[in-house]
N, CA, C and O atoms as a GROMACS GRO file, in nm:
protein
  576
    1MET      N    1   2.333   0.064  -0.266
    1MET     CA    2   2.231   0.002  -0.348
    1MET      C    3   2.105   0.086  -0.341
    1MET      O    4   2.049   0.101  -0.232
    2PRO      N    5   2.056   0.143  -0.451
    2PRO     CA    6   1.941   0.232  -0.448
    2PRO      C    7   1.812   0.164  -0.404
    2PRO      O    8   1.724   0.230  -0.348
    3GLN      N    9   1.799   0.036  -0.428
    3GLN     CA   10   1.676  -0.033  -0.390
    3GLN      C   11   1.652  -0.029  -0.240
    3GLN      O   12   1.538  -0.016  -0.196
    4SER      N   13   1.758  -0.040  -0.162
    4SER     CA   14   1.740  -0.042  -0.018
    4SER      C   15   1.684   0.091   0.032
    4SER      O   16   1.604   0.092   0.126
    5GLY      N   17   1.724   0.204  -0.028
    5GLY     CA   18   1.671   0.333   0.012
    5GLY      C   19   1.523   0.346  -0.021
    5GLY      O   20   1.446   0.399   0.059
    6PHE      N   21   1.484   0.296  -0.137
    6PHE     CA   22   1.343   0.300  -0.174
    6PHE      C   23   1.260   0.214  -0.080
    6PHE      O   24   1.156   0.257  -0.032
    7TYR      N   25   1.305   0.092  -0.055
    7TYR     CA   26   1.227   0.002   0.029
    7TYR      C   27   1.215   0.056   0.172
    7TYR      O   28   1.114   0.035   0.239
    8ALA      N   29   1.318   0.126   0.218
    8ALA     CA   30   1.309   0.189   0.351
    8ALA      C   31   1.197   0.294   0.352
    8ALA      O   32   1.124   0.305   0.450
    9LYS      N   33   1.184   0.370   0.242
    9LYS     CA   34   1.074   0.466   0.231
    9LYS      C   35   0.940   0.394   0.232
    9LYS      O   36   0.845   0.439   0.296
   10VAL      N   37   0.932   0.282   0.161
   10VAL     CA   38   0.808   0.204   0.157
   10VAL      C   39   0.769   0.164   0.298
   10VAL      O   40   0.654   0.184   0.338
   11ARG      N   41   0.864   0.109   0.372
   11ARG     CA   42   0.834   0.064   0.509
   11ARG      C   43   0.796   0.181   0.599
   11ARG      O   44   0.708   0.167   0.685
   12ARG      N   45   0.860   0.295   0.582
   12ARG     CA   46   0.824   0.413   0.662
   12ARG      C   47   0.685   0.465   0.624
   12ARG      O   48   0.616   0.523   0.708
   13GLY      N   49   0.644   0.444   0.500
   13GLY     CA   50   0.514   0.493   0.454
   13GLY      C   51   0.396   0.402   0.483
   13GLY      O   52   0.281   0.445   0.477
   14MET      N   53   0.425   0.275   0.514
   14MET     CA   54   0.316   0.180   0.537
   14MET      C   55   0.225   0.217   0.654
   14MET      O   56   0.104   0.202   0.642
   15PRO      N   57   0.278   0.266   0.767
   15PRO     CA   58   0.186   0.304   0.875
   15PRO      C   59   0.086   0.412   0.832
   15PRO      O   60  -0.031   0.407   0.871
   16ALA      N   61   0.130   0.510   0.754
   16ALA     CA   62   0.039   0.614   0.707
   16ALA      C   63  -0.067   0.557   0.613
   16ALA      O   64  -0.182   0.601   0.613
   17LEU      N   65  -0.028   0.459   0.535
   17LEU     CA   66  -0.122   0.392   0.446
   17LEU      C   67  -0.231   0.321   0.526
   17LEU      O   68  -0.350   0.334   0.496
   18ILE      N   69  -0.191   0.248   0.628
   18ILE     CA   70  -0.288   0.182   0.717
   18ILE      C   71  -0.370   0.289   0.790
   18ILE      O   72  -0.491   0.272   0.810
   19GLY      N   73  -0.306   0.397   0.829
   19GLY     CA   74  -0.376   0.507   0.897
   19GLY      C   75  -0.484   0.568   0.810
   19GLY      O   76  -0.591   0.604   0.859
   20GLN      N   77  -0.457   0.582   0.682
   20GLN     CA   78  -0.560   0.635   0.590
   20GLN      C   79  -0.680   0.540   0.586
   20GLN      O   80  -0.795   0.586   0.584
   21TRP      N   81  -0.654   0.410   0.584
   21TRP     CA   82  -0.765   0.314   0.584
   21TRP      C   83  -0.846   0.329   0.712
   21TRP      O   84  -0.969   0.326   0.708
   22LEU      N   85  -0.780   0.344   0.825
   22LEU     CA   86  -0.851   0.364   0.951
   22LEU      C   87  -0.930   0.494   0.952
   22LEU      O   88  -1.042   0.500   1.004
   23GLU      N   89  -0.872   0.597   0.894
   23GLU     CA   90  -0.936   0.729   0.893
   23GLU      C   91  -1.055   0.735   0.797
   23GLU      O   92  -1.159   0.792   0.831
   24LEU      N   93  -1.040   0.676   0.679
   24LEU     CA   94  -1.142   0.692   0.575
   24LEU      C   95  -1.240   0.576   0.563
   24LEU      O   96  -1.348   0.591   0.507
   25GLY      N   97  -1.201   0.461   0.616
   25GLY     CA   98  -1.291   0.346   0.612
   25GLY      C   99  -1.414   0.373   0.697
   25GLY      O  100  -1.408   0.450   0.793
   26GLN      N  101  -1.522   0.312   0.661
   26GLN     CA  102  -1.645   0.335   0.735
   26GLN      C  103  -1.666   0.221   0.833
   26GLN      O  104  -1.694   0.108   0.794
   27GLY      N  105  -1.652   0.252   0.960
   27GLY     CA  106  -1.673   0.152   1.062
   27GLY      C  107  -1.573   0.166   1.175
   27GLY      O  108  -1.479   0.244   1.169
   28ASP      N  109  -1.597   0.087   1.278
   28ASP     CA  110  -1.504   0.088   1.392
   28ASP      C  111  -1.380   0.008   1.354
   28ASP      O  112  -1.382  -0.068   1.257
   29PRO      N  113  -1.272   0.024   1.428
   29PRO     CA  114  -1.145  -0.041   1.393
   29PRO      C  115  -1.154  -0.194   1.379
   29PRO      O  116  -1.089  -0.251   1.291
   30ASP      N  117  -1.233  -0.260   1.464
   30ASP     CA  118  -1.246  -0.405   1.451
   30ASP      C  119  -1.310  -0.444   1.318
   30ASP      O  120  -1.268  -0.540   1.253
   31ARG      N  121  -1.411  -0.370   1.278
   31ARG     CA  122  -1.477  -0.396   1.150
   31ARG      C  123  -1.383  -0.368   1.034
   31ARG      O  124  -1.380  -0.443   0.936
   32LEU      N  125  -1.306  -0.260   1.042
   32LEU     CA  126  -1.212  -0.227   0.936
   32LEU      C  127  -1.101  -0.331   0.924
   32LEU      O  128  -1.054  -0.360   0.814
   33ALA      N  129  -1.059  -0.386   1.038
   33ALA     CA  130  -0.959  -0.493   1.036
   33ALA      C  131  -1.015  -0.618   0.968
   33ALA      O  132  -0.947  -0.683   0.889
   34LEU      N  133  -1.141  -0.650   0.999
   34LEU     CA  134  -1.206  -0.765   0.936
   34LEU      C  135  -1.220  -0.743   0.785
   34LEU      O  136  -1.192  -0.833   0.707
   35ILE      N  137  -1.264  -0.624   0.745
   35ILE     CA  138  -1.277  -0.592   0.602
   35ILE      C  139  -1.142  -0.605   0.532
   35ILE      O  140  -1.134  -0.659   0.422
   36LEU      N  141  -1.037  -0.555   0.596
   36LEU     CA  142  -0.903  -0.562   0.537
   36LEU      C  143  -0.862  -0.708   0.514
   36LEU      O  144  -0.818  -0.744   0.405
   37ALA      N  145  -0.878  -0.792   0.616
   37ALA     CA  146  -0.837  -0.932   0.604
   37ALA      C  147  -0.924  -1.008   0.504
   37ALA      O  148  -0.872  -1.085   0.422
   38GLU      N  149  -1.054  -0.988   0.509
   38GLU     CA  150  -1.142  -1.060   0.417
   38GLU      C  151  -1.122  -1.015   0.273
   38GLU      O  152  -1.128  -1.096   0.181
   39THR      N  153  -1.099  -0.886   0.253
   39THR     CA  154  -1.071  -0.836   0.118
   39THR      C  155  -0.941  -0.897   0.065
   39THR      O  156  -0.934  -0.934  -0.052
   40ALA      N  157  -0.840  -0.906   0.151
   40ALA     CA  158  -0.713  -0.968   0.109
   40ALA      C  159  -0.737  -1.109   0.059
   40ALA      O  160  -0.681  -1.150  -0.043
   41ARG      N  161  -0.820  -1.183   0.129
   41ARG     CA  162  -0.846  -1.322   0.091
   41ARG      C  163  -0.929  -1.330  -0.038
   41ARG      O  164  -0.894  -1.404  -0.129
   42VAL      N  165  -1.037  -1.254  -0.045
   42VAL     CA  166  -1.128  -1.260  -0.159
   42VAL      C  167  -1.063  -1.205  -0.286
   42VAL      O  168  -1.076  -1.264  -0.393
   43ALA      N  169  -0.994  -1.093  -0.274
   43ALA     CA  170  -0.931  -1.030  -0.390
   43ALA      C  171  -0.796  -1.093  -0.424
   43ALA      O  172  -0.731  -1.055  -0.521
   44ARG      N  173  -0.754  -1.189  -0.341
   44ARG     CA  174  -0.627  -1.258  -0.361
   44ARG      C  175  -0.508  -1.162  -0.362
   44ARG      O  176  -0.415  -1.175  -0.442
   45VAL      N  177  -0.515  -1.066  -0.271
   45VAL     CA  178  -0.408  -0.969  -0.255
   45VAL      C  179  -0.307  -1.021  -0.153
   45VAL      O  180  -0.192  -0.978  -0.151
   46GLY      N  181  -0.350  -1.112  -0.070
   46GLY     CA  182  -0.264  -1.170   0.031
   46GLY      C  183  -0.339  -1.276   0.107
   46GLY      O  184  -0.460  -1.293   0.089
   47GLU      N  185  -0.269  -1.346   0.192
   47GLU     CA  186  -0.330  -1.453   0.270
   47GLU      C  187  -0.294  -1.435   0.417
   47GLU      O  188  -0.195  -1.490   0.465
   48PRO      N  189  -0.376  -1.357   0.489
   48PRO     CA  190  -0.348  -1.336   0.631
   48PRO      C  191  -0.355  -1.468   0.708
   48PRO      O  192  -0.443  -1.550   0.684
   49ASP      N  193  -0.261  -1.487   0.799
   49ASP     CA  194  -0.264  -1.606   0.885
   49ASP      C  195  -0.386  -1.602   0.976
   49ASP      O  196  -0.449  -1.705   1.004
   50ALA      N  197  -0.416  -1.483   1.022
   50ALA     CA  198  -0.530  -1.463   1.112
   50ALA      C  199  -0.587  -1.324   1.083
   50ALA      O  200  -0.520  -1.239   1.025
   51THR      N  201  -0.711  -1.305   1.125
   51THR     CA  202  -0.773  -1.174   1.108
   51THR      C  203  -0.731  -1.086   1.226
   51THR      O  204  -0.756  -1.121   1.341
   52PRO      N  205  -0.669  -0.973   1.197
   52PRO     CA  206  -0.628  -0.884   1.306
   52PRO      C  207  -0.751  -0.818   1.370
   52PRO      O  208  -0.860  -0.818   1.312
   53ASP      N  209  -0.731  -0.763   1.486
   53ASP     CA  210  -0.837  -0.685   1.550
   53ASP      C  211  -0.808  -0.537   1.532
   53ASP      O  212  -0.704  -0.499   1.478
   54GLY      N  213  -0.899  -0.455   1.577
   54GLY     CA  214  -0.885  -0.311   1.562
   54GLY      C  215  -0.763  -0.256   1.634
   54GLY      O  216  -0.701  -0.161   1.585
   55ALA      N  217  -0.728  -0.314   1.748
   55ALA     CA  218  -0.610  -0.267   1.822
   55ALA      C  219  -0.482  -0.293   1.742
   55ALA      O  220  -0.391  -0.210   1.742
   56THR      N  221  -0.478  -0.406   1.674
   56THR     CA  222  -0.361  -0.436   1.590
   56THR      C  223  -0.353  -0.337   1.474
   56THR      O  224  -0.245  -0.287   1.442
   57LEU      N  225  -0.466  -0.310   1.414
   57LEU     CA  226  -0.470  -0.214   1.304
   57LEU      C  227  -0.422  -0.077   1.352
   57LEU      O  228  -0.347  -0.009   1.283
   58ALA      N  229  -0.466  -0.036   1.470
   58ALA     CA  230  -0.422   0.092   1.527
   58ALA      C  231  -0.271   0.091   1.553
   58ALA      O  232  -0.204   0.192   1.530
   59GLU      N  233  -0.218  -0.021   1.601
   59GLU     CA  234  -0.073  -0.033   1.622
   59GLU      C  235   0.001  -0.019   1.490
   59GLU      O  236   0.104   0.048   1.483
   60TRP      N  237  -0.051  -0.083   1.385
   60TRP     CA  238   0.013  -0.077   1.253
   60TRP      C  239   0.013   0.064   1.196
   60TRP      O  240   0.093   0.094   1.108
   61SER      N  241  -0.075   0.150   1.244
   61SER     CA  242  -0.081   0.287   1.191
   61SER      C  243   0.017   0.382   1.262
   61SER      O  244   0.026   0.499   1.227
   62GLN      N  245   0.091   0.332   1.360
   62GLN     CA  246   0.189   0.413   1.432
   62GLN      C  247   0.320   0.417   1.354
   62GLN      O  248   0.360   0.318   1.294
   63ASP      N  249   0.386   0.532   1.356
   63ASP     CA  250   0.508   0.553   1.277
   63ASP      C  251   0.612   0.444   1.292
   63ASP      O  252   0.677   0.407   1.194
   64GLU      N  253   0.629   0.392   1.412
   64GLU     CA  254   0.734   0.294   1.436
   64GLU      C  255   0.696   0.152   1.393
   64GLU      O  256   0.776   0.060   1.411
   65ALA      N  257   0.579   0.132   1.338
   65ALA     CA  258   0.530  -0.002   1.304
   65ALA      C  259   0.571  -0.051   1.166
   65ALA      O  260   0.541  -0.165   1.131
   66GLY      N  261   0.638   0.030   1.087
   66GLY     CA  262   0.666  -0.003   0.948
   66GLY      C  263   0.715  -0.144   0.922
   66GLY      O  264   0.666  -0.209   0.829
   67ASP      N  265   0.810  -0.192   1.001
   67ASP     CA  266   0.866  -0.326   0.976
   67ASP      C  267   0.776  -0.438   1.027
   67ASP      O  268   0.798  -0.555   0.993
   68ARG      N  269   0.676  -0.406   1.106
   68ARG     CA  270   0.587  -0.509   1.161
   68ARG      C  271   0.460  -0.528   1.077
   68ARG      O  272   0.387  -0.624   1.098
   69ILE      N  273   0.436  -0.439   0.984
   69ILE     CA  274   0.313  -0.447   0.905
   69ILE      C  275   0.329  -0.556   0.799
   69ILE      O  276   0.422  -0.551   0.719
   70PRO      N  277   0.238  -0.654   0.798
   70PRO     CA  278   0.248  -0.756   0.694
   70PRO      C  279   0.216  -0.695   0.557
   70PRO      O  280   0.131  -0.607   0.545
   71LEU      N  281   0.285  -0.742   0.457
   71LEU     CA  282   0.267  -0.687   0.323
   71LEU      C  283   0.123  -0.701   0.276
   71LEU      O  284   0.073  -0.612   0.206
   72TRP      N  285   0.055  -0.808   0.312
   72TRP     CA  286  -0.084  -0.824   0.268
   72TRP      C  287  -0.171  -0.708   0.318
   72TRP      O  288  -0.262  -0.665   0.247
   73ALA      N  289  -0.143  -0.657   0.437
   73ALA     CA  290  -0.224  -0.548   0.494
   73ALA      C  291  -0.204  -0.419   0.415
   73ALA      O  292  -0.300  -0.349   0.383
   74ALA      N  293  -0.079  -0.387   0.385
   74ALA     CA  294  -0.052  -0.265   0.307
   74ALA      C  295  -0.105  -0.278   0.165
   74ALA      O  296  -0.161  -0.183   0.111
   75ARG      N  297  -0.087  -0.395   0.105
   75ARG     CA  298  -0.138  -0.415  -0.031
   75ARG      C  299  -0.290  -0.403  -0.035
   75ARG      O  300  -0.346  -0.345  -0.128
   76THR      N  301  -0.356  -0.458   0.064
   76THR     CA  302  -0.502  -0.454   0.068
   76THR      C  303  -0.551  -0.313   0.096
   76THR      O  304  -0.650  -0.268   0.037
   77ALA      N  305  -0.485  -0.242   0.187
   77ALA     CA  306  -0.524  -0.103   0.213
   77ALA      C  307  -0.512  -0.021   0.085
   77ALA      O  308  -0.600   0.061   0.055
   78THR      N  309  -0.405  -0.041   0.009
   78THR     CA  310  -0.389   0.029  -0.119
   78THR      C  311  -0.503  -0.008  -0.214
   78THR      O  312  -0.564   0.079  -0.276
   79PHE      N  313  -0.530  -0.136  -0.224
   79PHE     CA  314  -0.638  -0.187  -0.310
   79PHE      C  315  -0.770  -0.116  -0.277
   79PHE      O  316  -0.844  -0.076  -0.368
   80LEU      N  317  -0.800  -0.103  -0.149
   80LEU     CA  318  -0.926  -0.040  -0.108
   80LEU      C  319  -0.923   0.112  -0.125
   80LEU      O  320  -1.021   0.170  -0.172
   81LEU      N  321  -0.813   0.175  -0.089
   81LEU     CA  322  -0.805   0.321  -0.096
   81LEU      C  323  -0.816   0.374  -0.239
   81LEU      O  324  -0.880   0.476  -0.261
   82VAL      N  325  -0.754   0.306  -0.335
   82VAL     CA  326  -0.758   0.358  -0.473
   82VAL      C  327  -0.898   0.350  -0.532
   82VAL      O  328  -0.927   0.414  -0.633
   83GLN      N  329  -0.986   0.272  -0.471
   83GLN     CA  330  -1.124   0.259  -0.520
   83GLN      C  331  -1.223   0.350  -0.448
   83GLN      O  332  -1.340   0.358  -0.487
   84MET      N  333  -1.179   0.418  -0.345
   84MET     CA  334  -1.271   0.500  -0.264
   84MET      C  335  -1.318   0.623  -0.341
   84MET      O  336  -1.239   0.690  -0.407
   85PRO      N  337  -1.447   0.651  -0.331
   85PRO     CA  338  -1.499   0.774  -0.394
   85PRO      C  339  -1.439   0.902  -0.336
   85PRO      O  340  -1.439   1.006  -0.402
   86ALA      N  341  -1.388   0.896  -0.214
   86ALA     CA  342  -1.326   1.013  -0.151
   86ALA      C  343  -1.195   1.052  -0.219
   86ALA      O  344  -1.142   1.161  -0.196
   87ARG      N  345  -1.143   0.965  -0.303
   87ARG     CA  346  -1.020   0.988  -0.379
   87ARG      C  347  -0.902   1.029  -0.291
   87ARG      O  348  -0.841   1.134  -0.312
   88PRO      N  349  -0.870   0.946  -0.191
   88PRO     CA  350  -0.757   0.979  -0.104
   88PRO      C  351  -0.625   0.976  -0.181
   88PRO      O  352  -0.612   0.909  -0.283
   89VAL      N  353  -0.528   1.049  -0.129
   89VAL     CA  354  -0.394   1.054  -0.188
   89VAL      C  355  -0.292   1.040  -0.074
   89VAL      O  356  -0.323   1.070   0.041
   90PRO      N  357  -0.172   0.996  -0.107
   90PRO     CA  358  -0.067   0.990  -0.005
   90PRO      C  359  -0.036   1.130   0.048
   90PRO      O  360  -0.047   1.229  -0.024
   91LYS      N  361   0.001   1.135   0.174
   91LYS     CA  362   0.026   1.265   0.237
   91LYS      C  363   0.172   1.309   0.231
   91LYS      O  364   0.202   1.426   0.254
   92ASP      N  365   0.263   1.216   0.199
   92ASP     CA  366   0.404   1.253   0.188
   92ASP      C  367   0.476   1.154   0.096
   92ASP      O  368   0.415   1.059   0.047
   93ASP      N  369   0.605   1.177   0.076
   93ASP     CA  370   0.682   1.095  -0.016
   93ASP      C  371   0.694   0.950   0.029
   93ASP      O  372   0.683   0.859  -0.054
   94ASP      N  373   0.715   0.926   0.158
   94ASP     CA  374   0.724   0.788   0.206
   94ASP      C  375   0.594   0.712   0.183
   94ASP      O  376   0.596   0.597   0.140
   95GLU      N  377   0.483   0.778   0.211
   95GLU     CA  378   0.355   0.712   0.189
   95GLU      C  379   0.331   0.689   0.040
   95GLU      O  380   0.277   0.586   0.001
   96ALA      N  381   0.371   0.784  -0.045
   96ALA     CA  382   0.358   0.767  -0.190
   96ALA      C  383   0.438   0.646  -0.236
   96ALA      O  384   0.394   0.572  -0.323
   97CYS      N  385   0.556   0.628  -0.179
   97CYS     CA  386   0.637   0.511  -0.215
   97CYS      C  387   0.567   0.382  -0.174
   97CYS      O  388   0.571   0.283  -0.247
   98ALA      N  389   0.504   0.381  -0.056
   98ALA     CA  390   0.430   0.262  -0.012
   98ALA      C  391   0.313   0.234  -0.106
   98ALA      O  392   0.290   0.119  -0.144
   99TRP      N  393   0.238   0.338  -0.144
   99TRP     CA  394   0.127   0.319  -0.237
   99TRP      C  395   0.178   0.262  -0.369
   99TRP      O  396   0.121   0.167  -0.422
  100ALA      N  397   0.286   0.321  -0.422
  100ALA     CA  398   0.339   0.278  -0.552
  100ALA      C  399   0.390   0.134  -0.546
  100ALA      O  400   0.365   0.056  -0.638
  101TYR      N  401   0.461   0.100  -0.441
  101TYR     CA  402   0.512  -0.036  -0.424
  101TYR      C  403   0.397  -0.135  -0.424
  101TYR      O  404   0.402  -0.238  -0.492
  102CYS      N  405   0.294  -0.105  -0.346
  102CYS     CA  406   0.177  -0.194  -0.338
  102CYS      C  407   0.101  -0.198  -0.470
  102CYS      O  408   0.050  -0.303  -0.508
  103TRP      N  409   0.093  -0.085  -0.539
  103TRP     CA  410   0.027  -0.079  -0.669
  103TRP      C  411   0.090  -0.181  -0.765
  103TRP      O  412   0.019  -0.254  -0.834
  104LEU      N  413   0.222  -0.184  -0.767
  104LEU     CA  414   0.291  -0.278  -0.855
  104LEU      C  415   0.280  -0.422  -0.808
  104LEU      O  416   0.281  -0.513  -0.890
  105ARG      N  417   0.269  -0.443  -0.680
  105ARG     CA  418   0.255  -0.579  -0.626
  105ARG      C  419   0.114  -0.633  -0.646
  105ARG      O  420   0.093  -0.754  -0.652
  106ASN      N  421   0.016  -0.542  -0.657
  106ASN     CA  422  -0.123  -0.585  -0.668
  106ASN      C  423  -0.165  -0.623  -0.809
  106ASN      O  424  -0.262  -0.697  -0.827
  107ARG      N  425  -0.093  -0.574  -0.910
  107ARG     CA  426  -0.133  -0.598  -1.048
  107ARG      C  427  -0.010  -0.629  -1.133
  107ARG      O  428   0.103  -0.600  -1.094
  108GLU      N  429  -0.034  -0.689  -1.249
  108GLU     CA  430   0.074  -0.717  -1.342
  108GLU      C  431   0.076  -0.610  -1.451
  108GLU      O  432  -0.027  -0.576  -1.509
  109PHE      N  433   0.194  -0.557  -1.476
  109PHE     CA  434   0.211  -0.456  -1.580
  109PHE      C  435   0.329  -0.497  -1.668
  109PHE      O  436   0.428  -0.552  -1.619
  110ALA      N  437   0.317  -0.470  -1.796
  110ALA     CA  438   0.425  -0.503  -1.890
  110ALA      C  439   0.542  -0.407  -1.877
  110ALA      O  440   0.657  -0.446  -1.900
  111ASN      N  441   0.514  -0.282  -1.840
  111ASN     CA  442   0.619  -0.183  -1.828
  111ASN      C  443   0.573  -0.069  -1.736
  111ASN      O  444   0.457  -0.064  -1.696
  112VAL      N  445   0.664   0.019  -1.705
  112VAL     CA  446   0.634   0.127  -1.611
  112VAL      C  447   0.529   0.223  -1.666
  112VAL      O  448   0.447   0.275  -1.590
  113ASP      N  449   0.531   0.247  -1.796
  113ASP     CA  450   0.431   0.338  -1.854
  113ASP      C  451   0.290   0.281  -1.841
  113ASP      O  452   0.195   0.355  -1.816
  114GLU      N  453   0.278   0.151  -1.857
  114GLU     CA  454   0.147   0.087  -1.838
  114GLU      C  455   0.102   0.098  -1.693
  114GLU      O  456  -0.016   0.122  -1.665
  115ALA      N  457   0.194   0.080  -1.600
  115ALA     CA  458   0.162   0.092  -1.458
  115ALA      C  459   0.116   0.233  -1.423
  115ALA      O  460   0.020   0.252  -1.348
  116ARG      N  461   0.184   0.333  -1.479
  116ARG     CA  462   0.145   0.472  -1.454
  116ARG      C  463   0.009   0.503  -1.517
  116ARG      O  464  -0.075   0.567  -1.454
  117ALA      N  465  -0.013   0.457  -1.640
  117ALA     CA  466  -0.138   0.484  -1.710
  117ALA      C  467  -0.258   0.420  -1.640
  117ALA      O  468  -0.370   0.471  -1.650
  118ALA      N  469  -0.236   0.310  -1.570
  118ALA     CA  470  -0.345   0.240  -1.502
  118ALA      C  471  -0.386   0.306  -1.370
  118ALA      O  472  -0.491   0.273  -1.315
  119LEU      N  473  -0.304   0.397  -1.320
  119LEU     CA  474  -0.339   0.466  -1.196
  119LEU      C  475  -0.469   0.544  -1.213
  119LEU      O  476  -0.495   0.598  -1.320
  120PRO      N  477  -0.551   0.549  -1.109
  120PRO     CA  478  -0.668   0.636  -1.114
  120PRO      C  479  -0.623   0.780  -1.142
  120PRO      O  480  -0.514   0.821  -1.101
  121ALA      N  481  -0.706   0.855  -1.211
  121ALA     CA  482  -0.671   0.991  -1.253
  121ALA      C  483  -0.623   1.079  -1.138
  121ALA      O  484  -0.529   1.157  -1.154
  122HIS      N  485  -0.688   1.068  -1.022
  122HIS     CA  486  -0.650   1.155  -0.910
  122HIS      C  487  -0.514   1.120  -0.850
  122HIS      O  488  -0.460   1.196  -0.770
  123LEU      N  489  -0.457   1.006  -0.888
  123LEU     CA  490  -0.326   0.966  -0.837
  123LEU      C  491  -0.214   0.980  -0.939
  123LEU      O  492  -0.096   0.964  -0.906
  124GLN      N  493  -0.249   1.010  -1.063
  124GLN     CA  494  -0.151   1.015  -1.171
  124GLN      C  495  -0.033   1.106  -1.136
  124GLN      O  496   0.081   1.061  -1.136
  125ASP      N  497  -0.059   1.232  -1.108
  125ASP     CA  498   0.049   1.327  -1.080
  125ASP      C  499   0.126   1.291  -0.953
  125ASP      O  500   0.249   1.294  -0.950
  126MET      N  501   0.052   1.257  -0.850
  126MET     CA  502   0.112   1.231  -0.720
  126MET      C  503   0.202   1.108  -0.720
  126MET      O  504   0.304   1.106  -0.651
  127LEU      N  505   0.167   1.005  -0.797
  127LEU     CA  506   0.241   0.878  -0.790
  127LEU      C  507   0.331   0.849  -0.909
  127LEU      O  508   0.399   0.747  -0.910
  128THR      N  509   0.334   0.936  -1.008
  128THR     CA  510   0.415   0.908  -1.128
  128THR      C  511   0.561   0.880  -1.092
  128THR      O  512   0.617   0.780  -1.135
  129HIS      N  513   0.622   0.967  -1.014
  129HIS     CA  514   0.762   0.949  -0.976
  129HIS      C  515   0.780   0.824  -0.889
  129HIS      O  516   0.872   0.745  -0.911
  130ALA      N  517   0.692   0.805  -0.792
  130ALA     CA  518   0.702   0.690  -0.701
  130ALA      C  519   0.685   0.558  -0.775
  130ALA      O  520   0.753   0.460  -0.744
  131VAL      N  521   0.594   0.553  -0.873
  131VAL     CA  522   0.577   0.431  -0.952
  131VAL      C  523   0.705   0.402  -1.029
  131VAL      O  524   0.745   0.286  -1.042
  132GLY      N  525   0.769   0.505  -1.081
  132GLY     CA  526   0.897   0.486  -1.149
  132GLY      C  527   1.003   0.429  -1.056
  132GLY      O  528   1.077   0.338  -1.094
  133ALA      N  529   1.010   0.481  -0.935
  133ALA     CA  530   1.106   0.430  -0.837
  133ALA      C  531   1.072   0.287  -0.796
  133ALA      O  532   1.161   0.204  -0.780
  134ALA      N  533   0.942   0.258  -0.781
  134ALA     CA  534   0.899   0.123  -0.746
  134ALA      C  535   0.933   0.025  -0.858
  134ALA      O  536   0.975  -0.088  -0.834
  135TRP      N  537   0.914   0.070  -0.981
  135TRP     CA  538   0.946  -0.015  -1.097
  135TRP      C  539   1.096  -0.045  -1.099
  135TRP      O  540   1.137  -0.160  -1.120
  136ALA      N  541   1.177   0.058  -1.078
  136ALA     CA  542   1.323   0.038  -1.077
  136ALA      C  543   1.363  -0.057  -0.965
  136ALA      O  544   1.450  -0.142  -0.984
  137ASP      N  545   1.300  -0.044  -0.848
  137ASP     CA  546   1.327  -0.132  -0.736
  137ASP      C  547   1.291  -0.276  -0.772
  137ASP      O  548   1.369  -0.368  -0.748
  138ARG      N  549   1.175  -0.293  -0.830
  138ARG     CA  550   1.129  -0.428  -0.868
  138ARG      C  551   1.222  -0.489  -0.971
  138ARG      O  552   1.258  -0.606  -0.960
  139GLN      N  553   1.261  -0.412  -1.071
  139GLN     CA  554   1.351  -0.462  -1.174
  139GLN      C  555   1.487  -0.496  -1.116
  139GLN      O  556   1.548  -0.594  -1.156
  140GLY      N  557   1.534  -0.415  -1.023
  140GLY     CA  558   1.662  -0.441  -0.958
  140GLY      C  559   1.662  -0.571  -0.881
  140GLY      O  560   1.763  -0.642  -0.878
  141LEU      N  561   1.549  -0.602  -0.818
  141LEU     CA  562   1.539  -0.726  -0.741
  141LEU      C  563   1.540  -0.848  -0.832
  141LEU      O  564   1.582  -0.955  -0.789
  142ARG      N  565   1.495  -0.835  -0.954
  142ARG     CA  566   1.495  -0.947  -1.047
  142ARG      C  567   1.636  -0.986  -1.090
  142ARG      O  568   1.657  -1.097  -1.140
  143LEU      N  569   1.731  -0.897  -1.071
  143LEU     CA  570   1.868  -0.927  -1.110
  143LEU      C  571   1.940  -1.014  -1.007
  143LEU      O  572   2.043  -1.075  -1.037
  144VAL      N  573   1.885  -1.019  -0.888
  144VAL     CA  574   1.949  -1.095  -0.780
  144VAL      C  575   1.928  -1.243  -0.800
  144VAL      O  576   1.975  -1.324  -0.719
   0.00000   0.00000   0.00000
């Protein structure tokens, strides 16, 4: 099943996504964890059960943390990163898949071309393929 391979990449890429938020966010890890949780609530990207602390955020940025990262955290990190003036980009294919997956989960799109066109200009080239794979994964899940 091709969807399982894509989702495995998403989960492997989530720690790097959280790591970018820790690296590029302005503030200490506890403040960045608070910003992440509060943004999730306000922007309605997710509903954290509790606000994590900086140590939890640091744990989530470790390679082996992929399956432990709540989806709201990755979705919110994507939400924040795509708006940063620093114009961050994914550093590898797994992270690109995580960004693309979260991009589609954060917004509603009528089709894959609309999803690609809505990407910020600095992410267009880097995420075009990953958004296509994320779209195929999402469509495949609707058949179940």
